[in-house]
Rosetta silent file (secondary structure, phi, psi, omega in degrees, C-alpha in Angstrom):
SEQUENCE: MENLQKIKRIIETSRKLREKLDGWNNIISENSCDKYGLGFNKDSRFSSTKISLSVDSWVGYYGNSGCSTYLQIQDQESFKKAFISVLNDKFRMLLLETCAKMEMDAKSYIDKAREEIRENLKVIDEIEKK
SCORE:     score description
SCORE:     0.000 S_00000001
   1 L     0.000    1.697 -179.458  -32.029  -66.633  -16.902 S_00000001
   2 H   -60.250  -42.720 -178.745  -34.179  -63.550  -17.357 S_00000001
   3 H   -69.791  -36.087  176.716  -32.534  -61.722  -14.457 S_00000001
   4 H   -63.544  -42.403  177.426  -29.044  -62.588  -15.658 S_00000001
   5 H   -63.828  -38.904  178.195  -29.898  -61.177  -19.087 S_00000001
   6 H   -62.466  -45.001  178.396  -31.304  -58.053  -17.414 S_00000001
   7 H   -59.032  -47.272 -179.277  -28.078  -57.623  -15.428 S_00000001
   8 H   -59.689  -45.055 -179.433  -26.006  -57.987  -18.594 S_00000001
   9 H   -63.400  -44.828 -178.267  -28.113  -55.418  -20.503 S_00000001
  10 H   -64.315  -47.885 -178.445  -28.005  -52.869  -17.690 S_00000001
  11 H   -64.421  -42.372  179.998  -24.258  -53.222  -17.082 S_00000001
  12 H   -63.764  -42.687  178.122  -23.455  -53.142  -20.806 S_00000001
  13 H   -61.655  -45.984  179.621  -25.561  -50.009  -21.320 S_00000001
  14 H   -63.365  -45.163 -178.985  -23.891  -48.301  -18.380 S_00000001
  15 H   -61.343  -46.101 -178.952  -20.386  -49.359  -19.466 S_00000001
  16 H   -65.128  -38.673  178.359  -20.860  -48.134  -23.026 S_00000001
  17 H   -63.599  -44.839  177.028  -22.302  -44.826  -21.829 S_00000001
  18 H   -59.569  -44.476  179.643  -19.319  -44.273  -19.503 S_00000001
  19 H   -59.838  -44.711  179.874  -16.895  -45.083  -22.336 S_00000001
  20 H   -64.446  -42.485  178.435  -18.588  -42.599  -24.655 S_00000001
  21 H   -63.444  -42.159  179.712  -18.588  -39.883  -21.994 S_00000001
  22 H   -65.272  -31.495 -177.540  -14.913  -40.535  -21.230 S_00000001
  23 H   -90.525   -4.133 -174.206  -13.992  -40.342  -24.917 S_00000001
  24 H   -57.040  -50.092 -177.197  -16.033  -37.225  -25.729 S_00000001
  25 H   -62.074  -34.706  177.060  -13.241  -34.670  -25.265 S_00000001
  26 H   -66.245  -40.281 -179.164  -10.905  -36.730  -27.439 S_00000001
  27 H   -63.951  -50.016 -174.142  -13.504  -36.888  -30.210 S_00000001
  28 H   -76.753  -14.663  178.858  -14.283  -33.171  -30.286 S_00000001
  29 H   -87.965   -6.492  176.578  -10.630  -32.143  -30.023 S_00000001
  30 L   -64.547  140.294 -178.423   -9.740  -33.916  -33.275 S_00000001
  31 L   -58.307  -32.711 -176.274   -8.845  -31.421  -35.989 S_00000001
  32 L   -84.015   -7.317 -179.165  -11.367  -32.907  -38.392 S_00000001
  33 L   -88.953  108.025 -178.455  -14.303  -32.704  -35.947 S_00000001
  34 L  -118.078    0.120  177.678  -16.114  -29.444  -36.654 S_00000001
  35 L  -134.907  125.838  178.540  -19.671  -30.356  -35.654 S_00000001
  36 L  -161.305  159.108  177.561  -20.613  -31.721  -32.269 S_00000001
  37 L  -166.540  146.282  179.878  -23.168  -31.537  -29.519 S_00000001
  38 L  -154.627  118.029  179.995  -23.918  -33.309  -26.280 S_00000001
  39 L   163.441 -170.759 -179.126  -26.756  -32.432  -23.960 S_00000001
  40 L   -95.062  135.134  176.650  -30.485  -32.416  -23.373 S_00000001
  41 L    50.750   41.390  179.944  -32.905  -31.199  -26.063 S_00000001
  42 L   -85.225  -48.567 -178.475  -30.069  -29.929  -28.264 S_00000001
  43 L  -159.445  107.446 -173.047  -31.095  -31.401  -31.634 S_00000001
  44 H   -62.572  -17.606  177.974  -33.830  -34.014  -31.947 S_00000001
  45 H   -65.168  -20.461 -175.055  -32.278  -35.395  -35.154 S_00000001
  46 H  -119.722   24.782 -178.290  -29.562  -36.951  -33.009 S_00000001
  47 L   -65.146  131.558  174.508  -31.539  -38.077  -29.950 S_00000001
  48 L   -82.845  -32.353  177.996  -30.151  -41.182  -28.272 S_00000001
  49 L  -159.605  152.551  176.474  -33.325  -41.614  -26.266 S_00000001
  50 L  -108.640  133.831  179.479  -36.520  -39.713  -25.602 S_00000001
  51 L  -127.429  125.332  173.742  -37.640  -39.167  -22.035 S_00000001
  52 L   -89.302  129.049 -175.198  -40.984  -37.721  -21.069 S_00000001
  53 L  -132.838  137.005  174.658  -40.610  -35.747  -17.873 S_00000001
  54 L  -130.445  153.551  173.968  -43.129  -33.907  -15.768 S_00000001
  55 L  -101.009  109.650 -175.319  -42.817  -31.848  -12.618 S_00000001
  56 L  -109.272  142.450  176.007  -45.476  -33.263  -10.315 S_00000001
  57 L  -156.618  136.136  177.459  -46.605  -31.942   -6.954 S_00000001
  58 E  -154.262  157.509  175.070  -49.709  -32.532   -4.904 S_00000001
  59 E  -137.649  147.637  175.901  -51.097  -32.258   -1.411 S_00000001
  60 E  -146.856  159.591 -173.835  -54.082  -33.863    0.231 S_00000001
  61 L  -126.039  147.095  179.144  -55.407  -33.822    3.733 S_00000001
  62 L   -51.986  134.305  178.961  -56.690  -36.422    6.125 S_00000001
  63 L    90.024   -6.322  179.655  -60.438  -36.833    5.875 S_00000001
  64 L  -132.241  121.332 -175.916  -60.591  -35.569    2.295 S_00000001
  65 L   -77.252   -8.760 -178.635  -59.877  -37.958   -0.576 S_00000001
  66 L   -82.806  159.105  174.549  -59.042  -35.116   -2.960 S_00000001
  67 E  -132.539  158.763  175.733  -55.624  -33.705   -3.770 S_00000001
  68 E  -134.252  155.930  178.264  -54.530  -30.500   -5.368 S_00000001
  69 E   -68.516  134.166 -177.936  -51.452  -29.409   -7.270 S_00000001
  70 L   -89.120  -54.065 -179.896  -48.934  -27.734   -4.973 S_00000001
  71 L   -80.466  133.013  176.488  -46.511  -26.054   -7.388 S_00000001
  72 L  -116.083  104.253 -179.575  -48.084  -23.569   -9.749 S_00000001
  73 L   -98.563  103.996 -174.539  -45.745  -22.886  -12.685 S_00000001
  74 L   -70.600  -53.808 -177.481  -47.280  -19.965  -14.514 S_00000001
  75 L   -98.327   84.802 -174.262  -44.789  -19.498  -17.357 S_00000001
  76 H   -66.525  -33.556 -179.709  -44.185  -23.096  -18.358 S_00000001
  77 H   -67.069  -43.644  177.350  -42.128  -22.264  -21.447 S_00000001
  78 H   -64.543  -40.873  177.910  -39.653  -20.135  -19.452 S_00000001
  79 H   -60.605  -48.035 -179.367  -39.502  -22.814  -16.777 S_00000001
  80 H   -58.104  -45.941 -179.343  -38.824  -25.517  -19.375 S_00000001
  81 H   -61.844  -46.005 -179.368  -36.052  -23.459  -20.983 S_00000001
  82 H   -66.923  -40.568 -178.852  -34.394  -22.704  -17.623 S_00000001
  83 H   -64.063  -45.086  178.044  -34.782  -26.292  -16.413 S_00000001
  84 H   -62.585  -37.095  176.981  -33.189  -27.731  -19.552 S_00000001
  85 H   -61.706  -44.569  178.282  -30.360  -25.218  -19.156 S_00000001
  86 H   -63.015  -43.998  177.767  -29.759  -26.419  -15.584 S_00000001
  87 H   -58.697  -42.608  179.903  -29.870  -30.037  -16.768 S_00000001
  88 H   -67.652  -34.796  176.131  -27.315  -29.246  -19.463 S_00000001
  89 H   -61.295  -29.241 -177.033  -25.050  -27.506  -16.956 S_00000001
  90 L  -111.741   20.799 -173.722  -25.025  -30.769  -15.013 S_00000001
  91 H   -52.438  -57.764 -175.971  -25.184  -33.092  -18.046 S_00000001
  92 H   -60.391  -45.867 -179.893  -22.021  -35.124  -17.444 S_00000001
  93 H   -60.931  -43.373 -179.826  -22.658  -35.464  -13.708 S_00000001
  94 H   -63.519  -41.949  179.254  -26.262  -36.562  -14.320 S_00000001
  95 H   -68.443  -39.130  177.632  -25.235  -39.182  -16.869 S_00000001
  96 H   -66.898  -38.663  175.726  -22.469  -40.536  -14.646 S_00000001
  97 H   -66.311  -34.074  175.958  -24.891  -40.705  -11.717 S_00000001
  98 H   -64.266  -42.252  176.537  -27.339  -42.478  -14.022 S_00000001
  99 H   -59.494  -46.037 -179.982  -24.627  -45.031  -14.851 S_00000001
 100 H   -61.729  -40.621  178.936  -23.969  -45.568  -11.136 S_00000001
 101 H   -65.438  -40.925  178.355  -27.708  -45.991  -10.493 S_00000001
 102 H   -62.068  -40.893  179.758  -27.979  -48.503  -13.330 S_00000001
 103 H   -64.989  -39.018  176.379  -25.098  -50.504  -11.864 S_00000001
 104 H   -65.504  -40.948  178.101  -26.817  -50.516   -8.456 S_00000001
 105 H   -60.862  -42.613  179.400  -30.052  -51.609  -10.134 S_00000001
 106 H   -60.104  -40.290  179.866  -28.205  -54.457  -11.851 S_00000001
 107 H   -62.967  -28.423 -179.546  -26.872  -55.619   -8.476 S_00000001
 108 L   -67.881  -15.774  179.320  -30.437  -55.844   -7.180 S_00000001
 109 L   -95.118   -4.380 -173.998  -31.050  -58.703   -9.647 S_00000001
 110 H   -60.013  -49.295 -178.704  -28.025  -60.774   -8.604 S_00000001
 111 H   -61.433  -40.118  178.761  -29.807  -62.940   -6.013 S_00000001
 112 H   -64.799  -40.918  179.485  -32.682  -63.581   -8.422 S_00000001
 113 H   -65.576  -41.121  178.102  -30.226  -64.488  -11.194 S_00000001
 114 H   -61.126  -41.876  179.555  -28.362  -66.875   -8.891 S_00000001
 115 H   -64.215  -41.746  176.769  -31.632  -68.589   -8.000 S_00000001
 116 H   -59.089  -43.580  179.971  -32.517  -68.934  -11.693 S_00000001
 117 H   -64.092  -44.045  178.122  -29.103  -70.490  -12.334 S_00000001
 118 H   -59.150  -43.724  179.941  -29.526  -72.895   -9.395 S_00000001
 119 H   -62.944  -41.285  178.941  -32.946  -73.945  -10.715 S_00000001
 120 H   -68.086  -36.416  176.590  -31.521  -74.516  -14.198 S_00000001
 121 H   -65.127  -36.314  176.430  -28.632  -76.522  -12.767 S_00000001
 122 H   -61.364  -43.005  178.198  -31.158  -78.723  -10.938 S_00000001
 123 H   -61.039  -45.301  178.935  -32.891  -79.408  -14.236 S_00000001
 124 H   -62.071  -44.428  179.259  -29.551  -80.298  -15.862 S_00000001
 125 H   -60.098  -41.988  179.358  -28.642  -82.552  -12.909 S_00000001
 126 H   -64.198  -39.350  178.826  -31.999  -84.367  -13.203 S_00000001
 127 H   -65.227  -42.483 -179.952  -31.440  -84.905  -16.933 S_00000001
 128 H   -64.533  -32.764 -178.718  -27.962  -86.294  -16.310 S_00000001
 129 H   -68.939  -24.044 -175.690  -29.279  -88.746  -13.707 S_00000001
 130 L   -81.158    0.000    0.000  -31.647  -90.332  -16.242 S_00000001
């Protein structure tokens, strides 16, 4: 039943995230709401989740087991600031695409969950026969 539980957790997380995103404009448009924020790296006191992210790039060539970094980002602080700005510009789209990806991931466990259920039903059937 592990896969079924995984499916439930993924779908529930995605559903709740979609609901919150859909209700955001209603929340912030209330007359009594005077403080709000939604985005990446806005205020760590209110983080929903922390994600470590790196920009990785490498190249290696046949006959040589070594690799080297391809992208050379000289001013990492400026890059980070600009990158987070781009992420925030696309915040809603990225979260909705994340929800869609989570739902697809959940579907990948369906066959495994069905097999688990079949196996558990066999156990129940054997118990009933005794």
